[in-house]
Structure formats: C-alpha cells, structure tokens
Backbone as a printed PyTorch tensor [residue, N CA C, xyz], in Angstrom:
tensor([[[-130.2270, -128.2400,   22.0470],
         [-130.4400, -128.2450,   20.7290],
         [-129.1230, -128.7930,   19.4110]],

        [[-129.6870, -129.7520,   18.7880],
         [-128.8570, -130.3310,   17.5650],
         [-128.0910, -129.1540,   17.1650]],

        [[-126.9140, -129.7830,   16.6530],
         [-126.1330, -128.9090,   15.2940],
         [-126.7540, -128.9250,   14.0690]],

        [[-126.8500, -127.6250,   13.6010],
         [-127.3830, -128.1860,   12.0690],
         [-126.1290, -128.4450,   11.4970]],

        [[-126.6740, -129.6430,   10.4660],
         [-125.6670, -130.2130,    9.8660],
         [-125.6040, -130.0050,    8.1100]],

        [[-124.5120, -130.1080,    7.1880],
         [-125.0560, -129.5460,    6.3000],
         [-123.8380, -130.1340,    5.1670]],

        [[-124.7450, -130.3010,    3.8100],
         [-123.6670, -131.1400,    2.7440],
         [-122.4340, -130.2150,    2.1920]],

        [[-121.6520, -130.3560,    1.5270],
         [-120.5800, -129.0580,    0.7490],
         [-121.1710, -128.3620,    0.2340]],

        [[-122.2100, -128.0950,   -0.7590],
         [-122.7680, -127.3260,   -1.3180],
         [-123.2900, -126.2910,   -0.6120]],

        [[-123.9270, -126.7270,    0.3090],
         [-124.3630, -125.7560,    1.7010],
         [-123.3500, -124.8500,    2.3700]],

        [[-122.1470, -125.3340,    2.4910],
         [-121.5430, -124.9440,    3.4550],
         [-120.8360, -123.8090,    2.0490]],

        [[-120.3280, -124.5110,    1.2530],
         [-120.0650, -123.4640,   -0.0240],
         [-121.1100, -122.0660,    0.1780]],

        [[-122.1140, -122.2710,   -0.0770],
         [-122.9250, -121.4920,   -0.2690],
         [-123.0600, -120.7900,    1.3070]],

        [[-123.0070, -120.8490,    2.0060],
         [-122.9670, -120.1880,    3.5390],
         [-121.8380, -119.6100,    3.5140]],

        [[-120.3640, -119.9740,    3.5360],
         [-119.1690, -119.4770,    3.7620],
         [-118.8140, -118.7340,    2.5290]],

        [[-119.5270, -118.5350,    1.3050],
         [-118.8380, -117.8360,    0.0390],
         [-117.2180, -118.3280,   -0.4430]],

        [[-117.3510, -119.4830,   -0.0710],
         [-116.4770, -120.2890,   -0.8510],
         [-116.5350, -121.2890,   -1.6360]],

        [[-115.6260, -121.8300,   -2.8640],
         [-116.4880, -122.6220,   -3.9380],
         [-116.3960, -124.1460,   -3.2900]],

        [[-116.9100, -124.9020,   -4.1420],
         [-116.7170, -126.2190,   -3.7660],
         [-115.6010, -126.8060,   -3.5990]],

        [[-114.8130, -126.5290,   -5.0560],
         [-113.8170, -127.0850,   -5.0700],
         [-112.3380, -126.1380,   -4.1360]],

        [[-112.7280, -125.1410,   -3.6410],
         [-112.0250, -124.3210,   -2.5170],
         [-111.7650, -125.3610,   -1.3380]],

        [[-113.3880, -125.6680,   -0.5810],
         [-113.6600, -126.4320,    0.4070],
         [-112.8360, -127.9470,    0.0290]],

        [[-113.2560, -128.7010,   -0.7960],
         [-112.2790, -129.6390,   -1.2140],
         [-110.8410, -129.4260,   -1.1030]],

        [[-110.5970, -128.4850,   -1.8240],
         [-108.6740, -127.9730,   -1.7010],
         [-108.2180, -128.1030,   -0.3130]],

        [[-108.8760, -127.5160,    0.2660],
         [-108.4090, -127.4200,    1.9260],
         [-108.9170, -128.6460,    2.5570]],

        [[-109.3440, -129.3100,    2.5750],
         [-109.8390, -130.7320,    2.9750],
         [-108.4940, -131.3840,    2.5530]],

        [[-108.3310, -131.5850,    1.4190],
         [-107.6060, -132.4230,    0.5930],
         [-105.7560, -132.3450,    1.3940]],

        [[-105.7830, -131.1490,    1.4770],
         [-104.6350, -130.4400,    2.5430],
         [-104.6280, -130.4810,    3.6770]],

        [[-105.3450, -131.4390,    4.4040],
         [-105.5870, -131.5750,    5.6680],
         [-106.0270, -130.8390,    6.6850]],

        [[-106.2710, -129.5580,    6.1330],
         [-106.4810, -128.3210,    6.8410],
         [-108.3060, -128.1900,    7.2320]],

        [[-108.9800, -129.2700,    7.5980],
         [-110.3230, -129.1840,    8.0380],
         [-110.5320, -130.5950,    8.5380]],

        [[-110.1230, -130.3240,    9.9680],
         [-110.4120, -131.1810,   10.8760],
         [-112.1440, -131.7940,   11.1530]],

        [[-112.3600, -133.0590,   11.4260],
         [-113.4650, -133.5500,   11.8370],
         [-114.7940, -133.6010,   10.8770]],

        [[-114.2310, -133.8800,    9.7400],
         [-115.4020, -133.8690,    8.3750],
         [-115.8260, -135.1490,    8.6870]],

        [[-117.1790, -135.5780,    8.7480],
         [-117.8360, -136.6210,    8.8780],
         [-118.3340, -137.0410,    7.4590]],

        [[-118.9660, -138.5960,    7.4460],
         [-119.2500, -138.8280,    5.6940],
         [-120.4240, -139.5520,    6.3070]],

        [[-121.9930, -139.3470,    5.7340],
         [-122.8280, -139.8680,    5.8840],
         [-123.1110, -141.1740,    5.4990]],

        [[-124.1470, -142.1610,    5.2380],
         [-124.4950, -143.5340,    4.9530],
         [-124.1960, -143.3360,    3.3850]],

        [[-124.1560, -142.3570,    2.2780],
         [-123.9400, -142.1470,    1.0480],
         [-122.8700, -141.4550,    0.9850]],

        [[-121.6940, -141.8820,    2.0050],
         [-120.1420, -141.1590,    1.8140],
         [-120.2750, -139.7140,    1.5520]],

        [[-121.0690, -138.7110,    1.4860],
         [-121.0530, -137.6800,    1.6820],
         [-120.4150, -136.6450,    2.3900]],

        [[-119.6180, -135.9580,    2.3240],
         [-118.9850, -134.9600,    3.9460],
         [-120.1410, -134.3530,    4.1520]],

        [[-120.2100, -134.3730,    5.5130],
         [-120.8850, -133.8110,    5.9450],
         [-120.4530, -132.7190,    7.0710]],

        [[-120.6680, -131.2330,    7.0020],
         [-120.1560, -130.3970,    7.7620],
         [-120.8920, -129.9200,    8.6270]],

        [[-120.5070, -128.9800,    9.4910],
         [-121.5880, -128.5190,   11.1730],
         [-121.1690, -126.9940,   10.8260]],

        [[-121.4910, -126.4180,   12.1100],
         [-121.3960, -125.0330,   12.4160],
         [-120.0180, -124.4980,   12.4980]],

        [[-119.0340, -125.8900,   13.2260],
         [-117.6590, -125.1190,   13.6930],
         [-116.8710, -125.2830,   11.9610]],

        [[-117.3890, -126.1870,   11.1080],
         [-116.4860, -125.6870,   10.2460],
         [-116.5400, -124.4400,    9.6030]],

        [[-117.9050, -123.9160,    9.4690],
         [-117.7700, -122.2280,    9.1680],
         [-116.5510, -121.4560,    9.5880]],

        [[-116.3540, -121.4830,   11.2580],
         [-115.7070, -120.5980,   11.5560],
         [-114.2560, -121.0760,   11.4600]],

        [[-114.2390, -122.3990,   11.3790],
         [-112.9670, -122.9260,   10.6850],
         [-112.3440, -122.8220,    9.4810]],

        [[-113.3570, -122.6670,    8.3970],
         [-112.8770, -122.0800,    7.3840],
         [-112.3370, -120.9110,    7.0890]],

        [[-113.0300, -119.8740,    8.0960],
         [-112.8750, -118.5810,    8.1190],
         [-111.3070, -118.3670,    8.3610]],

        [[-111.4510, -119.3690,    9.5760],
         [-109.5830, -119.0140,    9.9380],
         [-108.8540, -119.5220,    9.4380]],

        [[-108.8660, -120.6250,    8.4820],
         [-107.6970, -120.9670,    7.4300],
         [-107.5470, -119.7540,    6.0640]],

        [[-108.6690, -119.4610,    6.2300],
         [-108.8750, -118.3920,    4.8890],
         [-107.8860, -116.9660,    5.5120]],

        [[-108.2320, -116.7400,    6.6800],
         [-107.3730, -115.5550,    7.1740],
         [-105.9410, -116.0020,    7.1740]],

        [[-105.6240, -117.1260,    7.7610],
         [-104.4640, -117.4030,    8.2550],
         [-103.6190, -117.7640,    6.5600]],

        [[-104.1240, -118.0610,    5.5150],
         [-103.7020, -117.9290,    4.7140],
         [-103.3550, -116.9970,    3.9290]],

        [[-104.6890, -115.9690,    3.9750],
         [-104.1610, -114.3100,    3.0910],
         [-102.9890, -113.5130,    3.9000]],

        [[-102.9770, -114.1500,    5.2830],
         [-101.8510, -113.3080,    6.1660],
         [-100.7270, -113.9330,    5.7120]],

        [[-100.2610, -115.0380,    4.8180],
         [ -99.0180, -115.4370,    4.3120],
         [ -98.9240, -116.8740,    5.3450]],

        [[ -99.8260, -117.1800,    6.0480],
         [ -99.1870, -118.5460,    6.8330],
         [ -99.2410, -119.4600,    5.9440]],

        [[ -97.6850, -120.0660,    5.6670],
         [ -97.5410, -121.4410,    4.8180],
         [ -98.1420, -122.5060,    5.1080]],

        [[ -99.0380, -123.4050,    4.0620],
         [ -99.7640, -124.6450,    4.2260],
         [ -99.2460, -125.5240,    5.2270]],

        [[ -97.7940, -125.3660,    5.1450],
         [ -97.2340, -126.2470,    5.9610],
         [ -97.4580, -125.8140,    7.9020]],

        [[ -97.3700, -124.6180,    8.0210],
         [ -97.8390, -124.1340,    9.2020],
         [ -99.3840, -124.3960,    9.5830]],

        [[-100.0810, -123.9440,    8.5720],
         [-101.8400, -124.3780,    8.7120],
         [-101.9160, -125.7000,    9.2800]],

        [[-101.1840, -126.7360,    8.5680],
         [-101.2490, -128.1050,    8.8880],
         [-100.7020, -128.0400,   10.3210]],

        [[ -99.5860, -127.8260,   10.4300],
         [ -99.1530, -128.1100,   11.7900],
         [-100.1460, -127.7840,   12.5600]],

        [[-101.1890, -126.7120,   12.6350],
         [-101.6400, -125.9290,   13.6830],
         [-103.0980, -126.9060,   13.6470]],

        [[-103.3950, -127.1560,   12.3780],
         [-104.6640, -128.2180,   12.3610],
         [-104.3820, -129.6100,   12.8520]],

        [[-103.2510, -130.1550,   12.7130],
         [-102.7130, -131.4040,   13.6060],
         [-102.6350, -131.0120,   15.2070]],

        [[-102.6280, -129.8500,   15.5120],
         [-102.1170, -129.9690,   17.2040],
         [-103.7150, -129.3630,   17.4090]],

        [[-104.5080, -128.8970,   16.4930],
         [-105.6870, -128.7090,   17.2100],
         [-106.7170, -130.1250,   17.3350]],

        [[-106.4270, -131.0610,   16.4980],
         [-106.9860, -132.5680,   16.3850],
         [-106.1040, -133.2020,   17.6920]],

        [[-105.0260, -132.9330,   18.3310],
         [-104.6740, -133.6880,   19.2980],
         [-105.1260, -133.2040,   20.4760]],

        [[-105.9190, -132.2160,   20.6470],
         [-106.5450, -131.5160,   21.7860],
         [-105.8670, -130.6140,   22.2170]],

        [[-106.3130, -130.5460,   23.8410],
         [-106.3000, -129.6100,   24.6660],
         [-104.2890, -129.6330,   25.0630]],

        [[-104.1090, -130.9050,   24.8350],
         [-102.7520, -130.7860,   25.4140],
         [-101.9450, -130.2450,   24.5140]],

        [[-101.9200, -129.6570,   23.5110],
         [-101.1880, -128.7620,   22.3790],
         [-101.5910, -127.1230,   22.4700]],

        [[-102.5010, -126.4850,   23.5560],
         [-102.7810, -125.3210,   23.5830],
         [-101.1950, -124.1580,   23.5750]],

        [[-100.6070, -124.5620,   24.4470],
         [ -99.3340, -123.8150,   24.4350],
         [ -98.6700, -123.9500,   22.9070]],

        [[ -98.5410, -124.9530,   22.3750],
         [ -97.8020, -125.4050,   21.1950],
         [ -98.3290, -124.1230,   20.2560]],

        [[ -99.9220, -124.1330,   20.0590],
         [-100.9960, -123.5960,   19.2110],
         [-100.6300, -122.3370,   19.6310]],

        [[-100.8450, -121.5930,   20.6120],
         [-100.3870, -120.1990,   21.2680],
         [ -99.4040, -119.8500,   20.3240]],

        [[ -98.2190, -120.6160,   20.6710],
         [ -96.9930, -120.2480,   20.3650],
         [ -96.7660, -119.9670,   18.6200]],

        [[ -97.5060, -120.9970,   18.3990],
         [ -96.9570, -121.0020,   16.4620],
         [ -97.9480, -119.4900,   16.1700]],

        [[ -99.5710, -119.4850,   16.7920],
         [ -99.9230, -118.1060,   16.2540],
         [ -99.3820, -116.6580,   16.4920]],

        [[ -98.7370, -116.9310,   17.6060],
         [ -98.1600, -115.8700,   18.3370],
         [ -96.7780, -115.1710,   17.3040]],

        [[ -96.3780, -116.3100,   17.0550],
         [ -95.0720, -116.2050,   16.0660],
         [ -95.6730, -116.0820,   14.4710]],

        [[ -96.4440, -116.4370,   14.1840],
         [ -97.3350, -115.4070,   13.1790],
         [ -97.5670, -114.5170,   12.9460]],

        [[ -98.1900, -113.8900,   14.5790],
         [ -98.5310, -112.7710,   14.3420],
         [ -97.4450, -111.6440,   14.3250]],

        [[ -96.7440, -112.0950,   14.9720],
         [ -95.3720, -111.3350,   14.6710],
         [ -95.1710, -110.8480,   13.1420]],

        [[ -95.0240, -112.0200,   12.5900],
         [ -94.5560, -111.9330,   10.8130],
         [ -95.8190, -110.8560,   10.3390]],

        [[ -96.7350, -111.1810,   10.8230],
         [ -98.1840, -110.3750,   10.2500],
         [ -98.1050, -108.6680,   10.5290]],

        [[ -97.5840, -108.5470,   11.5800],
         [ -97.0320, -107.1870,   12.1140],
         [ -95.8290, -106.1560,   11.1740]],

        [[ -95.0230, -107.5490,   11.1420],
         [ -94.0490, -107.1180,   10.4050],
         [ -94.6200, -106.7120,    8.4360]],

        [[ -95.2640, -107.4100,    8.2310],
         [ -95.8390, -107.2700,    6.8810],
         [ -96.7280, -106.1600,    6.7420]],

        [[ -97.4690, -105.6500,    7.5090],
         [ -98.3700, -104.7790,    8.1270],
         [ -97.2160, -103.3900,    7.8100]],

        [[ -96.3440, -103.3780,    8.6520],
         [ -95.3880, -102.7860,    8.5590],
         [ -94.8880, -102.0740,    6.7820]],

        [[ -94.6430, -103.1660,    6.1900],
         [ -94.3580, -103.1260,    5.0270],
         [ -95.0020, -102.4910,    4.0440]],

        [[ -96.4130, -103.2360,    4.8800],
         [ -97.6310, -102.2360,    3.5550],
         [ -97.7930, -100.9420,    4.0100]],

        [[ -97.9280, -100.6300,    5.1800],
         [ -97.3650,  -99.0270,    5.4790],
         [ -96.7420,  -98.2800,    4.9690]],

        [[ -95.8500,  -99.0390,    4.7380],
         [ -94.3680,  -98.2570,    3.9620],
         [ -94.8010,  -97.7730,    2.4980]],

        [[ -95.3980,  -99.2540,    2.0370],
         [ -95.5930,  -99.1510,    0.4450],
         [ -97.1440,  -97.8020,    0.1950]],

        [[ -97.6800,  -97.9360,    1.1560],
         [ -99.2020,  -96.9120,    1.3550],
         [ -98.3850,  -95.7830,    1.1240]],

        [[ -97.3070,  -95.3850,    2.0590],
         [ -96.8220,  -93.9190,    2.1260],
         [ -96.3710,  -93.7630,    1.0870]],

        [[ -95.3540,  -94.4820,    0.4480],
         [ -94.6930,  -93.9000,   -0.9170],
         [ -95.7400,  -93.8760,   -2.1090]],

        [[ -97.0580,  -94.7140,   -2.0350],
         [ -97.5760,  -94.3480,   -3.2790],
         [ -98.7710,  -93.1900,   -3.2220]],

        [[ -98.7790,  -93.2840,   -1.9100],
         [ -99.5220,  -91.8270,   -1.3750],
         [ -99.0200,  -90.4710,   -1.8960]],

        [[ -97.3310,  -90.5430,   -1.5370],
         [ -96.8790,  -89.3550,   -1.9140],
         [ -96.3440,  -89.3150,   -3.2340]],

        [[ -96.6270,  -90.4770,   -4.1800],
         [ -96.3090,  -90.2190,   -5.6180],
         [ -97.8020,  -89.6370,   -6.0120]],

        [[ -98.6270,  -90.1480,   -5.4790],
         [ -99.9390,  -89.6390,   -6.2830],
         [-100.1060,  -88.2550,   -5.7670]],

        [[ -99.9810,  -87.6300,   -4.6800],
         [ -99.8030,  -86.5490,   -4.1100],
         [ -98.7330,  -85.5100,   -5.4930]],

        [[ -97.4360,  -86.2580,   -5.6330],
         [ -96.8050,  -85.3490,   -6.4750],
         [ -97.4000,  -84.9780,   -7.5520]],

        [[ -97.9120,  -85.9520,   -8.2450],
         [ -98.6450,  -86.4250,   -9.4510],
         [ -99.8770,  -85.1240,   -9.6550]],

        [[-100.6220,  -84.9330,   -8.5980],
         [-101.8680,  -84.1710,   -8.4310],
         [-101.3340,  -82.8170,   -8.3890]],

        [[-100.2400,  -82.4200,   -7.9370],
         [ -99.5360,  -81.3610,   -7.9060],
         [ -98.8610,  -80.9970,   -8.8720]],

        [[ -98.5220,  -81.9110,  -10.1990],
         [ -97.8460,  -81.5780,  -11.4520],
         [ -99.1630,  -81.2730,  -12.3540]],

        [[-100.0640,  -82.0700,  -12.0560],
         [-101.3740,  -81.8060,  -12.8880],
         [-102.0630,  -80.6780,  -12.7810]],

        [[-102.2430,  -80.1560,  -11.6200],
         [-103.0550,  -78.9950,  -11.2650],
         [-102.0770,  -77.8450,  -11.8480]],

        [[-100.9550,  -77.7570,  -11.2130],
         [-100.1090,  -76.8650,  -11.6520],
         [ -99.7470,  -76.1780,  -13.1950]],

        [[ -99.4030,  -77.7740,  -13.6780],
         [ -98.9350,  -77.9120,  -15.2020],
         [ -97.5540,  -77.6600,  -15.1600]],

        [[ -96.6430,  -77.7740,  -13.9310],
         [ -95.3370,  -77.8790,  -13.5590],
         [ -94.8570,  -78.7910,  -13.0290]],

        [[ -93.7730,  -79.3070,  -13.0250],
         [ -93.0960,  -80.7900,  -12.2590],
         [ -92.8950,  -80.0630,  -10.8380]],

        [[ -93.4510,  -80.7250,  -10.1970],
         [ -93.1790,  -80.0860,   -8.1350],
         [ -91.4920,  -80.2100,   -8.5110]],

        [[ -90.9410,  -79.8340,   -7.2740],
         [ -89.5470,  -80.3750,   -6.8770],
         [ -90.1630,  -81.6920,   -5.8680]],

        [[ -89.4630,  -82.6860,   -6.1400],
         [ -89.2520,  -83.8390,   -5.5360],
         [ -88.6440,  -83.6030,   -4.2180]],

        [[ -90.0270,  -84.5770,   -3.1000],
         [ -89.7240,  -84.2730,   -1.4350],
         [ -89.4760,  -85.6080,   -1.2650]],

        [[ -88.7260,  -85.3350,    0.4010],
         [ -88.8030,  -86.4970,    0.9840],
         [ -89.6280,  -87.3560,    1.3280]],

        [[ -89.6780,  -88.6060,    1.2020],
         [ -91.1340,  -89.2950,    2.1770],
         [ -90.3480,  -89.7670,    3.2420]],

        [[ -91.7830,  -89.1800,    4.4350],
         [ -91.3850,  -89.1140,    5.5050],
         [ -90.9900,  -91.2050,    6.1640]],

        [[ -90.6640,  -90.7800,    7.5060],
         [ -90.2420,  -92.1810,    7.8220],
         [ -91.8490,  -92.6690,    8.8030]],

        [[ -92.1760,  -94.0690,    8.7040],
         [ -92.8650,  -94.4360,    9.5420],
         [ -92.3940,  -95.4090,   10.5480]],

        [[ -93.3510,  -95.8030,   11.6930],
         [ -92.9680,  -96.3640,   13.0910],
         [ -93.1540,  -97.7630,   12.1340]],

        [[ -92.0340,  -98.4610,   12.5580],
         [ -92.6450, -100.0270,   12.6580],
         [ -92.9630, -100.5750,   13.4680]],

        [[ -93.2970, -101.7760,   13.3650],
         [ -94.1580, -102.5320,   14.3930],
         [ -93.3500, -102.9130,   15.6870]],

        [[ -91.9110, -102.6620,   15.6320],
         [ -90.9450, -102.8840,   16.8390],
         [ -90.4290, -101.4040,   17.4750]],

        [[ -91.1690, -100.4140,   16.7170],
         [ -90.8970,  -99.3750,   17.3410],
         [ -89.9470,  -98.6470,   16.6220]],

        [[ -88.7130,  -98.8210,   16.1200],
         [ -88.1880,  -98.1610,   15.2740],
         [ -88.3870,  -97.3670,   14.1660]],

        [[ -87.8410,  -95.8850,   13.6010],
         [ -88.5850,  -95.5130,   12.5060],
         [ -87.7180,  -96.4390,   11.3740]],

        [[ -88.3220,  -96.6510,   10.3240],
         [ -87.6110,  -97.3760,    9.0470],
         [ -87.3130,  -95.7510,    8.0810]],

        [[ -86.3430,  -95.5330,    7.8240],
         [ -85.8000,  -94.6280,    7.2510],
         [ -86.5450,  -95.2050,    5.5920]],

        [[ -87.1260,  -94.3560,    4.5380],
         [ -87.4320,  -94.1430,    3.4000],
         [ -86.8660,  -93.5090,    2.3930]],

        [[ -86.3340,  -94.1270,    1.4030],
         [ -85.5570,  -93.8210,    0.4870],
         [ -86.0600,  -92.4920,   -0.2320]],

        [[ -84.9620,  -91.6290,   -0.6010],
         [ -85.9440,  -90.2970,   -1.2010],
         [ -85.7390,  -90.3970,   -2.6350]],

        [[ -86.8580,  -89.9350,   -2.5610],
         [ -87.2330,  -89.9990,   -4.3800],
         [ -86.0820,  -89.3140,   -5.1570]],

        [[ -85.4380,  -89.7760,   -6.2700],
         [ -84.3600,  -89.0690,   -6.6040],
         [ -84.9420,  -88.6540,   -8.1910]],

        [[ -84.6340,  -87.3940,   -8.5520],
         [ -84.8250,  -86.8700,  -10.1790],
         [ -84.8510,  -88.0710,  -11.1570]],

        [[ -85.5170,  -88.1180,  -11.9990],
         [ -85.0060,  -88.8150,  -13.0380],
         [ -84.6860,  -88.2720,  -14.3420]],

        [[ -83.5470,  -88.7530,  -14.9550],
         [ -82.9830,  -88.4240,  -16.2020],
         [ -83.8370,  -88.7290,  -17.2530]],

        [[ -84.2810,  -87.8240,  -17.9250],
         [ -85.0620,  -88.5210,  -19.2380],
         [ -84.4290,  -87.9190,  -20.4350]],

        [[ -84.7150,  -89.4660,  -21.1450],
         [ -83.9030,  -89.0600,  -22.4410],
         [ -84.5970,  -88.0280,  -23.3270]],

        [[ -83.9330,  -87.1160,  -24.3030],
         [ -84.5570,  -86.2200,  -25.4240],
         [ -84.4790,  -86.7660,  -26.4470]],

        [[ -86.0110,  -86.5700,  -26.7180],
         [ -86.1660,  -87.4200,  -28.0740],
         [ -86.1460,  -86.4620,  -29.5700]]])
C-alpha cells in the first residue's frame, strides 16, 4: 500500500500545528525529505507527522535549534550516524533529567507555599514557617532547599 501524501494545510490539520509553524520548521532546516509536486507545492508523508512531533518535543524540552539542526543533518546522512544521533539524544536526556529535577524543586516550593496560605486562611492566623523538604535529584544526591525566612513587613 502506498504512503498517503498531503499538502501543508492537510499536515497542519493532522498535526494541530499552524501552516506558519510548519514553514518555520522547514525554513530552519528541521524537516527533512519534503518533496514538491508539479505545481511546486510542498508534499508531505506520514513520516513528517512523527518528525514534527519529535521536533516539537525536543524544542519543548529545551533543545537548541542548532542541536535540532545537527540531529536533522545526522538523520539525513543515514545510518552511518546512528551512534552520533544516539549520543546527541542521550546528552539531551541528561539535560532534561536535570530540568525535571529543577521543576520538581519548584513544585515542592509552590506546594509548600500554597499549604502555608491554606493553613493561614483556614485558621486566620499566620502559621509558623516550616522548612521545605529536600528532594532527590536525577543524580541521586539530595539537593538542600532553602528555608523560607520570615519577612519583615513595614508598618504603615
């Protein structure tokens, strides 16, 4: 069975991305293998759907456009670059793990602050400040969290 081909508007509809976004990715050299039909319109296939999803995920996880271009170029070079592609993605995975650890710390702090306000609202009295628990980082060692210090408020 032949692969289904479609134009950019159809690709946008199928992926939930705008035509502008797809064109931007292509202009950045991030969509390999885009053919043109006899009317010089871009023609996409099923692989472009998963490729756009990958590029979107890499970008959302903080991969630089330069690194995404490097990865795309490696893919275009074929299977001789499998090891380089794997290494590039493995390095990015470590950055993502670190970022997740940072977000987990931020979430822990936010939860603590919300709990603090919940208690204050429920009791009508300012609660005592509690230390925020440490969390395990991706590398295994706990990261100490700064303790919340009471703030001095100016009396008006």
